[in-house]
C-alpha positions, 0 to 999 in steps of 0.5 A, spaced: 344 871 626 338 866 628 334 867 634 328 862 636 324 862 642 316 863 645 312 868 646 305 868 650 300 873 648 293 872 652 292 865 651 296 864 645 303 861 645 307 863 639 314 859 637 318 864 633 324 864 628 328 871 627 334 872 622 337 879 624 343 883 622 347 888 625 345 893 620 338 895 617 337 893 609 332 894 604 330 887 605 329 888 612 322 889 615 321 896 614 328 897 612 330 894 619 335 889 621 330 883 621 330 879 614 327 873 616 321 871 621 316 866 622 311 865 627 307 859 629 301 858 633 299 851 634 303 848 629 300 853 624 304 859 621 301 865 622 306 870 620 312 869 615 317 874 612 322 872 608 325 879 605 318 880 603 311 879 607 309 871 605 304 871 610 302 878 614 299 877 621 293 874 621 290 877 628 291 882 634 295 877 638 299 875 632 300 883 631 302 884 638 307 878 638 310 881 631 311 888 635 315 885 641 320 881 636 320 888 632 322 892 638 327 886 640 330 885 633 329 890 628 
């Protein structure tokens, strides 16, 4: 299942794509349901997970956006 959308944190607007499943997996973030995730800000990828971390969150706003997605989908 893919979900896309936007999240506004402070002055930053993040566009996201998340692939998640009904149940957690060893491939998910913290063995959760999210197996793929991408956060972009101003067209730049600032966080990426594809069964492992490709780009970990780059700053506090990105970490906050990730925390929101983890709560919603993981």
